N, C-alpha and C positions, 0 to 999 in steps of 0.2 A: 617553267612552272611545273612542279610535279608534287602533288597536285592536291591541294587541300580541299578542292571543291569537286573532285571526281565522284561519279555515282557508282563506282565499283567498290563494294565493301567486303571485308573478309572476316569471317568468324574463325579464330584460331583455336583449335581444340588440342591442347597439350595432353599427351598421354605418356606416362613413364613406363618403359619396358625394362624389367629386370628378370633375367632368366625366363621362367615360365609365368611370372606374375605380371599381369597387366592391370593397372588401376588408373582410372581417370582422376587426374589431379586438379586440373583447372581448365575452365573454358572462359576465354576473354574475348570480348567484342571490341575491335579496335579499327581505326582508320588505317587500312593497309591496301595499297594498290599492288597488284600482283608483281609488277615490275620492280618494286623497291626491294625485292628479295635478292639483292646483289651479292657478289662474292669479292669485290675489290675492297681490301682492308683500308686503303688510304685514299678513297675517292673523295672528290669535292662534292659538297652539297650545293647543287646549282639549280637555277630555274630555267635552264635552256635544254632540258632533256628532250628525247624523241620518243615517239613521233610528235610532231607539232601539227595540230589540227586546225583547219580553217573552214569557214562556211561562207560561200558566195551567195548571200541571201538578199534578193532584190525586191521582195515584196515591199509595197509602199507603207505598210502598217505591220507592226509586230503585235500579234495577238497575245493575250495574257498567257495562254497555254504554251506558247512558244518560248517564253522567257527562260524557264529553267532548262529547256532543251538547248537553246542557243548559248546559255551561260557555260556550258560544258566545254566549248571550243576555246582554243588559244587566241584565235583571231577571227574577226567578223568583218565582212565587207557589206555594208548596209546602204540602201538608197538614201539620198539626201533628204527625201521627203519624210523619213522616219523622225527627223528632229522636230517636225511639226505634228505629225500624227501620234508619235509614240515616245515623246520625251521622257515620260515617267519610266517607260520600259528600258530606255537607254541607261537611265540612272540606276535602275534595279539590276541590270546586267553587271554593272561595275560593283554594286553591293554584293552580289552573289559571287563574282569572280574579280577581285581587285586587280589581277594581273592581265585581264583580257585586253586585247588591242582592237580598237574600233576604227575602221577606215571608212570615210564617207565617199560614196560612189557618185560620179558625174561623168557625162560624156562631153568631151571638149569640142568635137567636130560635128555634132549634130544635135537636133532638138526635135521633140515630137511635133508632128504636124498639127496636133490638136492643142499644143501648148498655147496658153492665152485664153482658152475657153474650156479647159479640162478641169480635172479634180485635183491636180497637183499645185499646191500653193507656191512652192519654190520654182517650179518650171514656169508657172504663169509669171512670177516675179522676174525671172530671167528673160523670158520672152519679151516682156515689156521694154527691155533695154536693147533688143536686137534691132538694128536698122535694116530695112529691107535689102539694102545693097550689100549686106554681109553674108547673104546666102550664097553658096557656091553655085555658079551658073555655067552653062555652055556658052559658046560664042553667039548663039541665037538668043540668049537671055533666059533659057529654060532653067528652072531650079532643079538641081541634081539631088538624087536620093540613092541610098544604098540599102539600109535596113528598112523593111516595110513599115510605113507609118511615120517615117522620120524624114527630115530635110537636112542636108549637109550644109555646114557653115565653112566659111573661108578662114582658116587658121593662119594663113600666111601674112607676112608683112606687106604683101602686095594688095591686100584688101583696101578698098577705098576708105579714106579717113573721113569720118563724120563726127562733127562736134569735137574735133581734136582727138578722136579715139578710133581704134580699129577693134574688131571683134575680140581678139586675144586680150586687149586691155580690159574690156568689160568682163570677160570670163575670169581672168586672174583676180581682179578686184572682188568679184562675186564669191569666189572660192575663199579668199582670204578673210573677207569681212562677214559674209552671210553664213558661211559654213564653219571654217576653222576658228573664226572669231567667237563662236558660241561657247567654246570650251568643252564641247561634248565629244570631240573627236581626237584621236591620236595621230591621224594622218589623212591624206587624201588618196583616193584611187581613181585615176584617170583612165577611163575605158579607151580602147581602140588606139593604141600607140602605133599607128601605121607609119612605115618609113617611106611610103609613096602614096599617091592618090589614083594614079592611072590604072592600077590593077583592079580597083574597085568600080570606077565609073568610066574608064576609057580615057582617050586623049583629048576629047573635045571639052576643054576647060578654059574658061576666061577668068583669070584672077582679078584683073583690074577693071572689068566691065567696059572694055573699049571695043567689044565686038570682034575680037581676034583671039584665036587659040594661042595659049601660052605654052610653048614647048618646054619650058623649064619648070613645069608645075610640080614634078616630083621633088626636085631640089628645093623649091620654095616651100613645099609642104613640110619636108623634113626640118628645114630651118625654122618654120613657124612652130612646130611641135616642141623643138628644143627650147625655143624662146618661152613658150608657156611654162615648161617645167622649171627653167632657171628663174624666171620672174616670180613664179609662185614661191619658190624657196627664198628669194630675196625679199619679197613683200612680207613674208611670215618670219623673217629673220632666222631661217634655218631650223625652226623649232619643230617642224612637222615632217615626217617621212613622206616621200612622194613615190607611190607605187603605180605602175602602169600595166595595161593589158596588151600584150603583143608578143610576137614570136621573133622579133628582130633584136639584134644586139647593139643597134646604133645609139640607143639612149641609155645604155647601162652605166655610162660614166657620170651621168648627171641626175640619176634617179636612185632610189633606195632598193629597187627591185621591180620585178614584173610577174604577172600571172601568165602561165602557159596554159591557156584554155583549150578544151577539147584535146587533151594530151594524147590520147591513144590513136587519133586519126593521123598523126604526123609520124614521119620516119623517126624511129627511136634514136639512132645515132645523132642525127642533126639536132633534134630538140633537146637531147641530153647535153650536147655540147653548148647549146645556148644557155641552158640551165646552169651548167658549170661556169661558163664565162661570166654570168651575172654575179655569181658568188665572188669571183675574183675582181670584178670591175666596179661593183655597186658602191655607193656611198654607205656609210654606217649611220644607223643600224640597217643591216641588209635584210630585206623582206622579200623573198621569192616564194611563189606559190604554184604548185602543180594542181591544176583542176582537171581531174578525170571525170568522166560521166558516161551515161548510157547512150549518148548520141541521139537523144530525144526519142528513144524508142524502147527503153528498158524500165527497170524498176529497182527498188531497194535490193532485190535478190540477185543482182549482177555481181556476185561476190568475187569471181575471178577478175573481172574488169577492175574492181576496187583494189584488190591485192596487187595487180599489175601496176596500177598507178601509184599506189602507196609505197611499194618497195622501190619503185623507180625514184620517187621523191626522196626516199631515205638514203639514196646514194650520195646526195648532197645535203645541204643544211636548210632546206626550205620547209614550207608548210604544205599540207595536203588537204584537198577538198574533193568530195565526190558527190555528184548530184545527177539530176535528170538530163540536163543539157542546156545549150545556149538559148533555147526557146522558153525555158522555165527554170531559173535558178531560184528555188524557193523551198527546198526540202531541209529537214532536220535529221537526216539519216545518221545513225550512229552504229559503228561496227565493233565487233569484239576486239579487233586489233587496235582500236583507238584507246582502249583502256590499258594497254601494255605500256610499261615504262622501261624503255631500253637504256635510259641514261644518255650520256653524251657519247659521240663517236670517238673511237680510239684510233681511227685511221681513216683513210679515204677509200673510195670505191676501188675494187680490184676485180679484174677479169679472171675467172677460174679456167679459162681456156687460153690464156696468154695474149688476149687481145689488148689493144690500146685505143685511146681516144673514143671510148664508148662504141667500139666495134660490136656488131651483133654477137650475142652469146650469153653465157650465164655470168652475172656480176654479183658481188657480195660486198657488204660493209659490216665491220665489227663494231659493236657498241659495248659500253660498260657491262650491260646485263644481257646481251643477246646478239643476234645476227639477223641481218636482212639479206635475202637473196632474191634475184629477179632473173627470169629467163626471157630475153627480148626476142628470141627466135620463134618460129611457128611450129617447132617440133619439140617433143618432150625430151627431157634430159635427166639422167641419173646423176645426182650431185653427191660426192663424198665430202663429208664434213671433217673439220680438224679435230673433233672430239665428240663427246656426248652432248646433245642439245635436247631440249624439251619443246615439243609443239605446244602452242597455247591450247587451253581447254575452251573451245568455242561452243556456243549454243546455236549460232546461226548457220554455220557450215561445218558440222562435226565430222563429216567425212574427210575433211582436210585438216581441221584443227582439233585433233582427237586427243591431245595431251600425251602422246606417246614419247618415249625416250628414243632418239634416233641417232645413228652415226652416218646415215645417208638418206636422201630423200629423192623421190621421183617428182620432178617439177615439170608440169605441163607447159606447152608453148604459150608465150605471152601470159605468164602467171608469176606469182611471187609468194614468198613465205616469210613470216617473222618467227624466229626461233629464240628460245630463252636458254641462257646458260643454266646448267644445274648448279645447285648451291648447297651449302651446309650451315649457313647462318642467316640471320635476319638483320636488316638495318632499320634503325629508327623505331624499333619495337623491343621491349624487354622480353627476353626469352630465357628459358631454363635450360642450361647446357646439358645435352644428352637426351633430351626428351624427343619423342616422336611427335611430329607436328603435321596436322592435316589442314588444308586450306580450302575453305568452303565459302560460297556466297551467302548472302543473307537469306536466300531461299533454300540453303542446304546443298547446293550443287557444288561439285568439286571444281576448283579453278586452277589448281596446280597439283602436281603429284606430291603426296606426303613424303616426308623425309625425316631422318634423325638430324636435329640441329646440334652441331658440335663444333665448338671453337677449340682447336688443339692447345691453345695457350691457357685454357681454363679447365677446371675439374667438373665432373658430373654434378649436377644440381646447383652449380653457381648460377646466379641471376646476372645476365649480361645485356647491355644495350650498347650498340655502336651508333652514335649520333653526334651531331655538332653541339658540344656543350658550351663552348665559349664564343660562338658566333663568328668564327674566323673563316667559315666556309669549308672546313675539313672535319671529317667524322672522328670524334674521340671515342674513348671507351670507358664505361662505368661498369663496375662489377661488385656484386654483393656475394661474399663467400662467408657463410656462418655469421660471426659477429662483425666482420670486416666490411667497410664500405670504402672503395678505392677507385681512383680514376687516373687515366693516362691521356696525354695529348696524342694527336694523330702520329707524331714522330717518335712515340715511345717514352717521352719524358713524363714522369709521374706528376700528376696534379695534386693528389692528396691521398692520405690514408687515415681513416677514422674508425674508432670502436665506440659508437654512440652509447652502447649499453654495457660496456666493459668487455674485455677479452674472454670472459667466462660465460657470456650470454649464450644460451643453447637453443633458443626459439627461432623460428623463421622470421626474417625481416621483410616487411612489405616496402616497396620502393616505387616512386613515381617521379617523372622528369618532365619539366615544362618551363615556359617563360612566365614567371609570376609577376614580374615588375615591368615587362614590356620593353626591356633594354636590348633585346636581341640575343642575350645569353640565357642559358637555362639554369634553373635552380633544381636541386635534388631534395626531395622530401622522403624521409624514412620513418617507419614506425613498426613496432613489433606486431606480429600476427596473433601472439598469445602472451599472457603473463605480464604485460606492461601497458601503460596508457599514455605515454608521452611521445611526441614527435620532435624530430630534428630537421632543420632546413639548412642546406649548404649552398654556397655559390658554386659556380663552375670551377673555381680555383680551390674550393675546399674551405673557404671561410665559413665559420658558423654564423649564420644569419639569425637563427632562432633555435634555442634548445629548451628541453623540458617544457614543451607546450602540450597542455592536456586538453584536447578538444572535448572529451567527455568527463572532465573533472579528475582531480588527483586520486580519487578513490577507485577509478576504473582500472581493472587488472585483467581484462578479458581480450585485449588486443584489438586489432583493426585491420581494415583494407583501405588502400589508397589509390587514387587516380588523379589526373590533372587534365583539365579541358577548358575550353572557352565557352562557358555556358550562358554568358550574358551579351555576347557580341561586341565586347569592348576590345581594347588593345592589349589586354593582359589576360592570362589564363587563371583559372581558379583551382583551389585544392578541394577535392571531393574525398570525404572520409566516411567510412561506415564501421559500425561496432562489430566486434568479433563474436566467436562462438560463446553462447551463454548469455549474451546481452539482448536487450530489446533490439529490433531491426531498424536502428536509427541510421539515417544518411544525412550528412551535413555538408554544406558548401561554404567555403571561406575565400574571401579576397584578401590580398595583401596590401596593407597601408604603407605609405612611404617610410615609416619607422619600423617596418617589418613586424608590425602587429597584425594579427589575423582577425578580420571582421566577419562574423557569421552572417551570411546573406540568405540562407535557406536551411530548413530542416524538415524532415518528414520521416514517416515510417514506410519502409519498402514493402513490408508484409504486415499481417496481423500482429498486434503487439505481443501476442502469446508466442510468436515465433522466436525460438531461442537457438537456432542453428547457425547464426551468424549471417552476415551479408558481405558478398564480394562486389566491388564496384569497378567499372571501366567506363571510359568516355571515348566517343567517336563522333565524327561529323557524318551522320548517316544520310542526311537529306541533301547534301551538296550545297548548303548555304553557309552562312557565316557563324552558325551556332553548332556547338557540340551537344549531342544527346548523351544521356547517362544510362548505362546498362547495369542491372543488378542481378545477382543470382545467390542462392544460398549454398 
């Protein structure tokens, strides 16, 4: 997903430079994530770009203030109790981010000692089904424990059968019916995917409670865990991904992925090989997660640790999360790097020092719109790049992310960087060819270096947009040149050429692009900025859907400005039109009916009625929800 709900917005200030004359032509406010400023002319428009962000958020309740913060992530792992305490919050998360993945958290091999008398409804419910003989015990009958405040359970098929069931039967049924059966979740996250048990509690283990130590405990444990995963999949008919938490590769062939928790404390080569092997062996959809953290002793400001983990995660195709540590997974930390859109990977991880199999050194991976590099050694390295790249403009660690254009970088030990490709055009945004463009945040801070946007196939002052017009996943091209409105498929085949106001028309044409009927393809709306008052609507293939439509009446001859946005939260976008110079400052919103008639749903004055300098309109999703806001200027 990239990313209709991101909270990074860009004000694009177009300035036309001709010799010594500099004049501000247009300021438009639009939904633009810095990373969509790509340079690939034929890239696919996909929802699986990078970085992929995750949050391992195990609070038992989601506070109202956390909902918009959590909705920013691509994937959330949430405690099962939230479906009781925060059901409305789960539903709002999906409303704010329809593409979000929600995994429900449960521990298969232990339960809180206080379960049955605590505040967790679901743990109490599960506790009530646990027979006392299903707790893991020593040969002397002592209940065993690993995590403070919890009691281990016997996941093996050697557990004594009670009422025709063993513990794993009860667990799998609970997950399938009580959790996944609610329809709230996209998958299950089983914590603690251990491939043995003796490393955690020693060898004094009695699986069948016969008073004797079982020497095959590790083998039985591994078999029991595999049985839990395979039976969960069977009982839910394979509809839900199964993700586990562990550093082993023994369950990769029967699960959809794993979390690599406490990433930085492990040897980089071995944990990266496990990460890579999961991508190769996991079931589809593959969901692997790198969880880096402060080792329970740092804070949000551990920027280097975050970069080290994130750039390591980018070497493969997983998600990345960063938090306090395994004693408190409950933060909503968001970093400058999360707002970057690198696009999809264009190759695999490569060692810059000739290493193989994730040997220690500097590694890099190239993406559609940038580069990720990571130094897994403990010493600083100078890295020469393949060309010019731009550091991101960061506010959190500006000493590192200073926005400079670089051909080489000094990379500290156990650190990483995300770099952006330089560019000369915009994607998914209408731009005027040859104009100098600055990229600012909503607060006026620079987020990318300014540049002249120029598509060599077009003339100066052509209006151009590279976007997926027909919904086939590839970016096409629309251009307005003087009186001409024309478009090409991604492969260069012409879609259409129209002269809506005749070939002799000399005024500027306003253009807006969006999906007005909700069918996945875009419509093109054009109207004159001066001297005319009618609009034309074209399909992606150039079919005239509506012509000579007069939003301000047939007598209007003062032009207009156009935008398209989803202003009512429905499945279709709406047309926003404002009156041009010399008119009252009217703004109107229209929705499209099935017969391609336009129904006016709103109208207002953007300024005092005496204002006659015209109104320009733009639309953007500024608050990260499902509604677009409307920006106006004179």
